[in-house]
N, C-alpha and C positions, 0 to 999 in steps of 0.2 A: 726333268729327266729321271729323278729318283722315283717319282710316282709312276712313270711309264715302266721302269724296270720292275717295280713292285707289282703292277697290274699284269705284266707279262708272266712273271713267275706264278702269280695266283691263277691265271687262266691255264697255265701249264699244269698246275696241281689238280685243277678240276677235271681237265679233259684227258689227262694221261691215264693209261691203263697199267695196273700193277699186276705182276705175275705171281708173287708170293707174299707172305707176311713180312719178310725182311724188307722188301721194297716198300711195302705199306708203311712200316715204321720209319724208314728213311725219308719217305715223302712227307709224312706228317711232321717230322722234326724240321724239315726244310720249310714247311709252310709256317710253322710257328716262328722260326728264326727270321723268316722273311719279314713278317710284320714288325717284330720288335727291333730288328736291325734298321728298318726304315724309321721307326720312331726314335731310335737312338741317334741316328744321323741328323734327323730334323732337330732334335734337342740341342745337339752340339753346334749346329750351323745356323740356328735360328737367329734372325734379325729382329723378329717381333715375338718374344716369348708369350705375350698375351694371346697369341693365336693358338696356343697349345690346346686350350679347351675346345675350340671349334674343330681343330684338326682331329682330336680324339673322337668327338661326336661323329664327324664325317667319315672317318676311317672305320669306326664301329658299324655305322649304318651300311657302308659299302660291303663290309665283311658279312653282315647278315643277308644282304642281297645276293652275294655270291654263294652263301650257304644255301639259299633257296634254289639257286641255279644248279647247285651240285646235288640237290636232294634226289633227283631221279637218276643220277649217274653213279655216284659213289657214296655209300652210306657213311663211310669213315670221313670223307671230305666234308660232308654236311655237318657231322657232329663237331669236328674240329673247328670249322669256320664259324659255326653258330656259337660255340663256346668262346672263341676268340672275339667275335663281334660283341657278344654280351659283356665280356670282361672289359673291353675298351669303353663301351657306353657307361658301365657302372663306374669305371675309374675316372671318367672325365670330370665329374663334379669334385671329388676330393683332390684330384690333381690340380684343379684350378685354385683351390683354397690352401694348398700346401706349398705354394710358392714355386710351382713347377719343378719340384725336386725330382732328381733322377731316381731316387729310391722308390718313388711311386711306380715308375715304369717297371722296375725290377719286381716289385710286389705283384703287379698285374701279370708279368711274365711267369712268375712262380705259380700263381694261381691258375693261369691258363694251362701250363704244363701238367699240373696236378689233376685238373678236371679232365683234360684230354686223356691222361692216362687212366682215369676212372672210366670214362665213357668208351674208350677203346680197349679197356682191360689190359693195358700195357704197363708193366711194372717199372720199366725204365723211365717213362715219362712221369709216373707218380713219384719216384724217388728223386728225379731231377727237381720236380716242383717242391717237394718237402725240404730237400737240402737247400735249395735256393731261398726258400722262405726263412729257414733258420739262419742262413748266412746274412741275408738282408736285415733281419731283425737284430742280429748282433752288430752289424755295421751301423745301424741306426742308433743303438744305445751307446756304443763306444766312439762313434765318430760324429754323427749328426747331432745327437742330443748331449754329448759330453760337455761342450762349452756352455750350453744353456743350463745344464744341470749344475755345473760349477757356479754359475751366477746365482742360481736359486739357493745354493747352500751357503754362499758367502755374502750375498747382498742383503739389503734391507727388505723389510716386508712389503714395501710399495713398488716392487719390481714390475715392469710393464709385462703384460701377457704376451706370449708368442703363439698366436692362434694357428699360423701356418704349420709350425712344427707339431703342434698338438693334433691337427687334422691328420698329418702323416702318421703319427703314432697311433691315433685312434683307428685309422684304416688298417694298419698292420695288426692291431689287436683284434679287430673284427674278423680278419682273415684267419688268424690263429684259432679263434673260437669256432669259426665256421668249420674249419677242417677237422678240429679235434673232437667236436661234439655233434656235428651233423654228418659230415662226409664219412667219418670212421664208423658211425653208427648206422648210416644208411646203406653202406656197402661193406659190411664186416668181412665178407669172404675175400675181399681184395687186400685186406690188411691182416691176414692171419700170421704172417711171418713175424717173428719176435722183433726184428729190427724195425719194420714198418710200423707195427702197432705201438712200440715204445716211443719211437720218434714222434709220431703224430699225437699220441696221448700227452707227451711232455709239452707240446706246443700250447696247451691251455695255460700252463704257468707262464710261458713266455708272453702270451696274450695278457695275462693279469699284470705282469710287470709293465708292458707297454701301455696298458690302460691307466695304470697308476701314474706313469710319467706324463701321459697325455693330459690327465687332469691337473697335474702340477704345473705343466707348461701353460695351460690355458687359464688357470685360476691361481695365480701366485699369492703370496702374503697370507692374510688371515682367512681367506676363503678356501684355501687348500683343504683344510680339515673338513669343512662342510661338504665339499665335493667328494672327498674320499669316503666320508660316511655315507653319502648317497650311493656311491659306487659299491660299497660294502653291502648296503641294503639290497641293491639290485642283484648282486651276485648271490647273496643268501637266499633271496626269493627264488631266483632261477635254479639254484642248487636243490632246493626242496621241491619245487614244482616239477622239475624234470628229472629228479633223482640223480643228480650229478654231484657227487661228493667233492670232486676237485674244485668246482665253482664255490661251494660253501667254504672250503678251506681257504681259498683266495679271499673270499669276503671277510673271513675272520682275521686274516693277516692284514688286510687293508684297514679294517676297523682298529686294529692295534696301532697301525701307523697314524691314523686320524687322532687317536687318543694321545699318543706321544706328541703329535704336532700341537694339539690344544694345550697340553701341559707346558710345553717348552716355549710357546709363542703367544697364543691367543689370550691366555689368562693374565698376561702382563701388559696387554695393550690398553691404551686409553683413547684410541681413535674413535671418531664419531662417524656415523653413516646415516644421513638424512635426519640428523638430530637425535639419533639413538646411539647408545653405546655399541660399538661393533663387537666388543667382547660379549655383551649380552646376547646379541643376535646370533653370532657364530657358535658360541658354546652352548647356548640354549637349543638352537636348531640341531646341532650335532647330537646332543644328549637325547632329544626326542627321536631322532632317527635310530640311535642305538637301541632305545626301548622298542621301536617298531621292528628292528631286525632281530631282536632277541628270540622270538618264537621260531624263526627260520634258521637260526644258527645251529640248532641241533642236527641239521642235515649233515654236518661235518663229523658228527660223532657216530662212528660205525657201530657202537654198542647202544645206540639210542633206543632200541626196542626193549631193552631191559631197564631203562632209566626212568620209566614212568612217563607222565605227560610232559615233564621238563627234563632238561639235561644240565650238566655243569656249564656248558657253553652258554646256555640261556641265562643261567644265574650270573655268569661272568659279565655278560653284556649289561644286564640290569644293574649289577654292582658298579660297573664303570660309569654308567649313565648317572646313577644316584650320587656317586662321589663327585662327578663333574658338576652336577647341579648344586651340591653342597659347597664346592669351591667357588662356583659362580656367585652364590649368595654371599660368601665371605668377602669377595672383592667388590661386588656391586651394591650391596645394601649397607646402610649405616650401622655403626657398631651396636646400637641398642636394638636394632631390628633383626640382627642375624639370628638370635635364638628363636624369635617368633617365626621367621621364615623356615628355619630348620624344623620347628614344630609342625608347621603346615605341611612341609614335605613328608615328614614322618607319618602324619595322620593319613595323607593321601596314599602313601605306599602301603600302609596297613590295610586301608579299605580295599585297595585293588588286590592285595595279597589274599584277603579274606574272600573276595568275590571269585578269584581265580584258583583258590586253594593252592597258592604258591608260597611255600614257607620262606624262600629266599627273599621275596618282596616284603614279607612281614618282618624278617630280621633286619632288612634295610631300614624299615620304618622304626623298629626298636632302636637301632643305632642312631638315627637322626633325632629321635626324641631324647635319648640319653645325652647326646651331644648338646642339645638345646638346654638341658638341665645344667650341665657343667658350665656352658656359656653364660647362663643366667647368673650363676654364682660368681663368675669372674668379672662380668661386665655390668649386667642389668642391676644387680643389687647395689652396686657402687654409684649408680647415677643419682643425681639430685636435681631438683627443679626450683624455680623461683617460688618464694613464699606466696601463699594464697591461691596456688593452682594445684591441680591434681598431680601428685608425684609421678614421675615417669616410672618409678619402680612399680606402682600399682598397675599402670596401663601395660607394662611389659611383663609382669610376673603373673598376674591373675589369669591372663589367657593361657599361659603355660600350664598352670595348675589345673585349670578347667580341662585342657587337652589331655593331661595325664589321667584324670578321673574319667573322662569320656572314653579314652582308650581302654581302660579297665572295663567299663560297662560294655563297650562294643565287643571286646574279646570274650567276655563271659557270656554275653548273649549269643554269640555265634558258636562257641565251642564249650558247651557246658560239660562235655565229657572228654575234652581234649586237655591233657595235662599241661602241654606247652602253653596253650592260650590261658589257662587258669593261672599258671605261675607267672607268666608275663603280665597279666592283669594285676596280680598282687604286687609285683615289682613296681608298676607304675602308680599304684595307690601310695606306696611309700614315697615315691618322688613327688607326688602331689602334696602330701602332708608335709614333707620336708620343705617344699617351696613355700607353702603357706606359713610354716613356722619361721623360715628365714625372712619372709616379708614382714611378719610381725616384729621380728627382732630389729629390723632396720627402720620400720615406720613408727613404732611406738617409742615413747620416751622411756629411758632406762628403767625407772621404777615400775613401769607398767608392763614390762616384758613378761614377767612371771605370770601376771594375771591374763595376758593375752594367750600365753601358751596353755594356761589352765582352761580358758574358754574353748580353745581348740581341742583339748583333751576331753572336755565335756561333750562337744559335738561329735568327736570320734566314737566315744563309747555309746552315745545315743544312736549313732548310725550302726554300730555293731549290733545293738539290740534290735533295732527296727528292721535292718536289712539282713540280719542273721549272718554277719560277716565276721569271721575270726580275725582277719588281718586288721580291721579297724579297731578291734579290741587291743591288739598288740600296739597299734599306733597310740592309743590312749595310755598304755603302760609306759611307753617311751616318753611321751609328752609329760606325764606325771613325774617321771624321774627327772626330766629336764627342769620342770618347775621346782622340784626339791633342790636341785643343784643351784639353780638361779637364785632362789631365796636364801640358801645358805651362803652362797658365795657373794651375793650383792646386797639384797634387801636387809638381811639381819645385821650386816656389819657396816651399813651406811648410817652415819650419824645424822640426825635431823638438824636442819638449820635453826638458828635461834628465833624464838617468837613465831614458830610455824604452827599452824592449827593442826588438829588431828587428821583432818581430811587431806592434808598434804604431807603427812608423816609416813615413814617407812612401815610403821605398824599397820596403817590403813591399807597401803598397797599390798603388803603380805597377807593381810586379813581377807582382802578381796580374792586373792588367788586361792587361799585355803577354803573360803566359802564356795568357790566354784568347784573345787575338788570334792567337797562334801556333797554338793549338788549332783555330782556324778555317781555317788554311791548307790542310789536305787538302780540305776542302769547296770552298775557293776555287779550287784547282787543278782539281778535278773539274768544278766548274761552268764554269770558264773554257774547257774543251774545246769546249763547245757554243757559247760566245760566240766562241771563236777561229775557228770556221768562218766567221764573218761578218766577219772581219778580213782585211787584206792581209798574208799571212804571207811572210817572206823565203824565197827558194828554198833557202838553206843555213842550217843551224843550227850553233852552236859545237860543237866536239867534246865528246862526253859529254852533250850536252843530252838526247838521247833516253834515255840511261841514267838520268839524274837525274829526268827528268820522267815516265818511263814508269809508275812505280808510282803517281804522283799523277794521271795522265791516263789512266784506263782506256780511253776510246774512242779515244785517240791511240796505243795500242799498235800496233806495226807489223803491218800486214796483209800477207799473202802475195799478191802481184800476179802473176797469170799472163798472160804476153804470148803470145797465140795467133797463129801466123803466118797471114797471109792467103793467098789462092790464088796470088798472083803473087810471094810472098816466099819464096824458097828459101834465102836466105842468113841470114835472121834466126834460124831454128831455134826450138825450143821452149825459151825462156829463162824463168827465174823470178827475179824481183828481190825481195829481202827489204827490210824496213824502209822501205817507201815509204808514208808516212802520208797517207791521204785521208779526206775526210769521207764518212760513210755516207749517200750520196744515192741509192743504187740498187744492185742486184745486178750490173749489167753496164753498162759505159761504152764507147761507141764514140768513138774519137779519130781525126779526119780532118785532113788538112793545112790545109784552107781553111774549116773549120767549127769553131766552139767546142763542145767536148764538155761533159759534165757538169763542174761546178766542183769543184775539189779543192785543198786547201791542201797544197802540197808541203813536205816536210821535207828531202828529199835527192834529188839527181840523180846520185848516185855509183853508176852501174851501166854495164855495157859498152855502147859505141857510142852512148850518149846518145840513145836512140831517142825519148825524150820531152823536150820543152822547155817553155818558158813564154812567155807573152805578157803584155801589160799587163792589169791587173785589168778585169773586165767586170761589168755588172749582171746578176745571175742570181737567179731566184726559187727559194727552197728552203725546207724546213721543218726548223727546228732541234729540238733535244730538248725545248724548252719549248713546242712545239706552235704556234709563231708562224710564219706564212708571210710572208716579207718579202724585200725586195731586199737582196742581199748583194754586197759587192765581194770577189770571190774570185779566187784565182789559178787560171787554167784550165790544164788539161793537154791537149796535142795533139801530134800527130806533127810533127816538124820538116819544113819544106819540103825537098825534094830527091828523091833516088832511092828513099828508103824509102817503101814503100806504106803505106796505112792499116793500122792494127792494132786489135785489140780487146783490152780489158783486163777481166779478171774478178776481182772481189774474192773471195778464197778464205775 
């Protein structure tokens, strides 16, 4: 009987003739209400709810057939019936898996009214559809989903999934996104009024909330954060690809929810999944998706055009992901391996940061490496192993020291002119030397600690000379000072055991350390030549100083200085002065009475007529043998004021 009445009204709608627009609107509203009234009655009076899927498919197919029948008679009837039939066919599948919830029919009705208003250009139908969709969404959140949401918030992590409710919420979210981002953009002239435009634009955020709840209902427990992160990635990508800032904003908010979920639940779980730690799988997967979403997150930053290739949101995503991986290592890895894995994380982040020219990734790597250094001091150096085996300190500390030195090499190789990279590399060389010194302190017997540090000082100063690195020279200074304190505080005041040989006495241990320091002197003198160029050197040296220091200062060996007479200098002659030590700052130097020439550290002025003199030190830029360009206070050479004309000096 119901089907007969429905068909009767439908045929009447197709074959009747309308006189004006008001009758057309009334007829269209009756046609829409006719179908949804039938569906509502069938839903309440159904004896077999499982037939709802077939009923929707059949009714949708019949509506499409009637639309074809009305195509030649009434254009409006064709559009309305085609829209209605398509909506019923599309809604059949989600209605089946949503538990035949009545809210699904309301959603289909709202969408049918909205699309009918769009196709017939009737504002009343459009507003009915938008308002109905908003009201149904609110009813779903506060009525249908409220009990389940309370269960999710208060129950354990192993709550059973609710797929039917999730399908309902996902369908509502899809309709909200469709109307807000496609219908509104496809027919902008129909939504010019402020109320219509604001209402439909706000539906995108309603869709984001419904999608968030749908993911929570379908994937409870530890998997919620993973699905939220995937949803955030999807929204960020869509927001950037389609230039839709609201989608990117929703993606960022959902990413924050995923991070909070991980920190409050997943990190404290010890559950297993197919033999794997569920914490490892969920936290690791979420962190990787946050890294993947980082390049797209900047679509939510309206000022991203001025932010360069990256934005603060991109940096925030990567920082969150790196922190999550660091916490995951803390919980999943044994205590002795935490520092090693943090070191690996730091090296990988620095490498990626260098390749992408992303400073925030480099700083994350710096942070991870620094954290591994402190973790090494707190845990790794305190570890001890069975006698006769390699100490765990060696296997856990040496890789860290090697990573610090490798980081320095990598940074300097990539950014030879970048101050940040140079300073960061210098910092990590200090960490590497400190790690080696600490390892020697714990691994060597107490009497041999000073000798071990002295050997490390010898290696550091040799590296300073060979690699032309000033920071290694500073390492050797600090290590030599540590050797002195160690010998004064321990070796010199430890009494020898009775009947002990010289080879086991404190004098022998201290003598070895002193001998190693003396062995470092040639490198110290050789390295000091370049450092000496940046110091204020006295004009005269003690007799014999040149003879004593010449073998140890190769760059300070006396250069032959040719004094070439100027055009007005007939009395000076062609004199050559030996043993005038100057810094190698150029092949030719012009010395004038009233202008500061190239800087030079003088060792001697003992040559006839004292053609060259000195003035007070001045600030001069130069490049030393370590490759550093800096201001240096140097003793400048120039011609003395008087009758002697300007001269030119050539280093032979």
